[in-house]
N, C-alpha and C positions, 0 to 999 in steps of 0.2 A: 586813351583806350579804356573802356569799361569792362570789367569782368563781372558777369551776372551770377546770381545765386545758383548754387548746385541743385540739381534734381536727380532722382534715381535714374538709372541708365535709360537713356532715350535713344535707342538704336534706330537709325533712319530706315524707313520702309524701303525695301529693294536692295539694301546692302547685304551681301553675303555674310553668313556667320560661320565661324569655325566650330566644328563639333567638339564638345568637351574632351572626348578621347583623342582628338587630333591636336590639342593644344600642347605646346612644348614648354619645358622648363628651360629658361634662358639663364645661362651662367656667364654671359659675356658683359652684361651691364653691371657696373659696380656702383652706380649712382642710386641714391635713395629716392623714395617716393616724393618727398618734399622738394628735393633739388630738381627732380625731373619735371615737376609742375612749375617750379620757378623758371627753369630753362624754356619750357613750352611758352610761358607767359612772355618772356623776353623775346623769343623768336617771333611770336605774333605781334609784339610791339614793333619789332624791326620791319615786319611786313607792312605795318601801317593799318591794321584792322581797326574798325570803329568800336566793336565790342565783341566779346567772346564768352563761351560757356563750356566748361568741362562737365561732362555727364558720366557718372560711374554708378555702380550698384552699391558702393560703400557708403556708410554713414559719414557725413562730413562734420567737422568741428563747428560748434555753434558760434564761438567767438571769432573764428577765422574760417569762413565757409569755403574758401578756395581749396582747403586741404582736408582730405579724409583723415581720420584718426590714424596714428602711426602704425597701430597693430591691425589695420583694416585687412580682413580676409573675406571679401564678398564672395557669395556663391558664384556670381558671374564676374570674372576679372576683366571684362571688356571695358573700353573707354572710347568716348566720342567727344571730339572737340568741334563745336560749331562756331562760326564767326561771320560777321558782316563786314563787307568792304565795298565801298562805292555803291551802296544800296543793294548789292547782291549778297545772297546767303550761300555759305560754304560749309562743308562738313568733311571730316576725315574720321575714320574709325579703325580700331585695332582690337582684336581678341585672339590673336595667334598664340599668346603665351598664357601660362597658368597663373602668373602673378600680375596684379593690377599695375604695379610700378613699371614692369617691363612693357606693358601695352602703352602706358603713357609715355615712356621713354621713346618708343617707336614712333608715336605721334610727333614728338618733338623732333626726332631725326628726319621724319618725312617733311615737316614744314621747313626745317633748316635746309634740306636738300633742294626743295622747290624754290625757296628764296634765292639760294645761290645760283640755281639754273636761270632764274628770272633775270639775274644781274649780268649774266654772260652776254657778250655781244653777238649772239646767234639769233637770227630771226626764224621763228617757227610759225608765225601767223597768228598766234594767240598766247595769252599769258600762261605760264607754267601752272597756274592755279586753276585754269579753266576746267580741268577734269574733276575738280573738287566742288565746282559750283552746283548748287542745288537748283533743280528746275522750279519754276514758279508755281506749278501745280502740286498735287499731293504726292506724286511719285518721286522718289529720290534715286537718281542713277549715278551719283558720284562714286568715286572709287573708295575702296577700303585701303587705308594707308599701308604701304609696303615698306619694310625696312630696306634702305639702300643696300645693293649687293655687296659692297665692301664691308659693311657692318655685319652682314650675315656670315661672311667668311672670316671676319676679324682681321682684315688687312687694311693698308692705307688706301685712300680714295684713288690713287694712281699707281697701283702695284705692278711689279714686274710679273710677267707670265709665270715664271718659276714659283714666285710667292703664291700666286693664285692656285696653281696646281698642288703645291704642298699643303696649303690651307684646306683645299678641297679634300685631299687624301686623309687629312686628320679628322675632318668632320663627317665625311660620308659614311664611315663605318658605323658611328653611333646613330646617324640619321636613318640608316637603312632598316626597313621593316624586319629583315632577318636578324638584326642585332638589337632589337628592342625599340627601334624608332618607328616611324610611320611613313606611308607613301607620301603624305603631304610634306613631311620634314625632308625626305629624300629629294623630292622634286624641287623644294625650295633651295636646297644647297646646290643642286645641279644647275638650276636656272641662274643662281648667283654666279657660279663659275662661268657659265656660258656668256653671261652679260659682261663680265669683267674681261674675259678673253677677247670679246668682240671689240672692246674699246681700246685695246693696246695695239 
């Protein structure tokens, strides 16, 4: 697997952007920027990609171009990972958080979740990565990476309904627009709760 040189943020055309005022500060991830990039690289290796490229708005190290400088605080904290697999082009993007490392961590979690789903003995008719495939033309209709619902609420992947409800109660207050959150944050927490309760 080859990792190509970094370039400034190359957000795919057609991918939705999060408005700067709607980006959230994420306090659930305690993994640093470098570790998040290493984890993303390992996950892409497990998937079996041919080559990949991480695109951010941060200045990357000259000696080690995979990594932005540790104190990177780009104006745009978004991150895009593009990869090639079996001659198809794929991309996932995240700009939901105020910090670059949290957006990269979300990309890692998204790829990891998709890989795990791809390995389950459930037939869906297409690869779990199909929704991240880029069309052959100029338009890009792939999805923006979403953090798995259990990560949003900070619970185990297969939580008890009572754990889901308790985690929701703890987070919904801060996420609600009336308490300093945003409608986007509120909907995100609510959707995560609903998705987790549906699967139990």
